[in-house]
N, C-alpha and C positions, 0 to 999 in steps of 0.2 A: 504494500500500500504506500502511495506517495505521501509526502508530508502534507500537501494540500488536502488530500482525501482524508488523512488522519485528523487534520484540524477540523474539517467539516463534520466528521463523525463525532468528534469530541463536543463541538458546539451543539450539534443536534441532540446529543444525549443530555447535555446540561439543560437545554431549553425544553425538553420533552416533559409531558405530564407524568406523574407517578403512576396513574392508572393505565395510560397508553404504553408506557415504556419504563418499567421499574429500573432503578439504578443498577448498573452491572456490578458494582462493588460498594463496599462501605465507604471507601474514599470518594467515589463518585457521588454517593448520597450526601456526604458532608459538603462536598464542593457545590452540588446542586442547590442545597439549602442555603449555603452562604451566598451564592449567586442571586437567588431569589430575594434573600434578605437585603442585599445591597440595592437591588432595584426597588423593593418596597420602601426602603428608607429614602431613596431619591424622590419617590412620588410623595411621601409624607412631607418632605421639605418643600417641594414645589407647590403642593396643594394643601398647605397647612390649615387655612381657614375652611376650605371645602371639607377637609377631614373632620374638623370640629363640628361643622354643621350637620353632616350625615351621621356622625358617630364612628367610634373606632372600629366596631365590628363590621358595619356596612362598608366602610372605606377599605378595610383589609380584604373583604371578599371581592370588591371591585378591583382592587390592586392585583390580587392573585389572578383574576381572570385576565386582566390586561397583560400581566407578565407572561402568561402562557400563550397569549394570542398575538402579542406585539414584542418580539425579541428586539433588543437594541440593534440599530444599524449604524450608529455613529461612534466616534472615538471618545466622546465625553458623555458622562451621565447628565450633564447640563441640558443635553438635547433630548433626553429620554422623558417621555410624557407628552409629546406633541399631540398625540391622538387620544390621550386620556379624557379630555373634556368631551369629545364626541362620544366615546364609549359611555361616560357617565350620563350623557344625554339620553342614550338608549336604555341604560339600566334603570334610570330614575325618570322614566317618561312621565310619570304622574307628578313629578316634582321638577318642573323645568328650570327652576332657579339653580339646581345643582350643576347642570352642564354650563349654564351661563356664568355662574360664579367661578367654576373651574377654568373656563376660557379666560375670564378676566384676570385671575391670578397668574395664569401661565403667560398671557400676553404682556402683562406688566413686567414680568421678569425678562421676557424676550426683548422688550423695548429697552430695558435698562442695559442689556448686554449687546445690543445691536451695534454694528460698526459705526464709528463716528461719521456724521455728516454735518457740515456747517449749515446753519440756518440761512435761508435766503434773506438778504438785506433788502427791505422795500426800496431803499434809496437806490440800490443797484438796478432794480427793475425800472424805477422812474427815470433813471439816467440813461437807460438803453436807447431812448429816442425812437421807440417803435411807432410805425404808422398804423393806420386802421387795419390793413391787411395782416400785418405782423402780429397785432394784438389778437386777431381772430385765429391766427395760426400758432399761438403761444401754447407751449406744453410745459408742465411742471414736473419736477422730481419731488417725491414725497419725503417728509422728514424721516429720520432714523426711527426704526421700530414701528412704522405706521401699520396699523391693522384695524379692521372693522368687522362687525357682525351685528345682525339684528338681535334684539333682546325684547322680551315682553314681561319680565318680572322685575321686582325691585332689587336686583342683584347688587347694584352699587350701594344702596342703603344697607343691605345685608352685609356686604363686605366691610363697611364702616362699623356696623354694630358688632361684628365678630372681632374687629380690632380693639374695640372698647370693652369687650366682654359683656355686651348687653343684648345678645341675640336670643335669649330665652323668650319664647312667646312671639317672636318676630313673624309677621305674616307677609311673605313675598308674593302675594297673590298676583297672578298674571293679569296684565292690562293690555293696552294697545302696543303694537309693535313700534319700536324706535331703533335707531342705529347707534351703537356704542363704538366710539372711535378712540384708539390708543396711539400715542406717539411719544417720542422723547424730545424734551426741550431743556436746554441748560443742564444736561447730564441727569435729568430727572424724568421719569415717566409721567405723562399727562394724559388726561382722558376727558371726554365730553360726550353727552348724549345729543344726537342730532335729530331734528324733525325731518320728515320725508323729503320736502322740496330742497332744503339746504343740502342734505346728504346726497341726493341724486346728482347734483352738480359737482360736489366734491368727489364723489365716487367716479364720475366720468373722468375727471382730471387724474385721479389715482390710477385709472386704467389707461392712461396715456392718450386720452382724447384731447383734441385741441380746445382752447377756450371757446372758440366759435361752436364746436360740436357740443360742448358741455352745456351751452345755453339752451339747447333743445330739450335737455332733460330736467331743467329746473325753471325757476322764475327769473327771466332775464331782467326784470325791473329791479331785482334785489342783488344782482350780480356784483355791482360795485361795493355795496355794503358788506356782502359776504366775503368778497376777495380781500377787502381791507382787514376784516376780522381774522381771516385765515393767515394772512401775512403777519399780523400782530401776534397770533398764537404760535407762529413759527411752524406751521404745518408743512411748509415747503423747504426744500434744501437747494433748489436750483431751478433754472428755466432755460428753454431754448425757443427761438422764434424762427419761423420760416423766412428766408431772405427774399 
């Protein structure tokens, strides 16, 4: 057996379930449990508030399921857990705040660790001397750690309540869908909830649509107001304009 084949077999046995493939030796059993313990510990750190919200036992069961179905693919444990919020959304379908809270926790950490990008200086945009056609063809690069998803529960209020130890009896009852946006500003993760019209235009820009194309998706009358606010919030790190 080649070294590569031996390594693949070793990894497969470590990651296998006890029911489907019992450990071949006591040493492998010890190694397998240590492997799972490290992954479980990584999830507990990444989703600390989610763990406290659902409870130790429920979190441990969800983590065990994730570990068996999502083996690590990266070189660092910091990247492990990317798909855990989606799994929690499936496992706790009757409690949609769980998946949303987990996504928020994870995304804040990812924003904090994202590669640096300098914020777009509004003065640089103003000094670019763009004509009307160039403004219409303007494209923006988003801030470091930019991410967005729809939410319909009070997951932000729940996140704050858990930080203050006041989550007992908290009711994160589902409401209307809104868009939660996370990004990094001044080396600190920031977040805000957007209403549909404003987010539609921002999302178009995040998907590399031109400013002219983005006006089709939102309220053009409010474009100037929103653009000024986004620049002030440092949601962009750069721009390019068609010549």
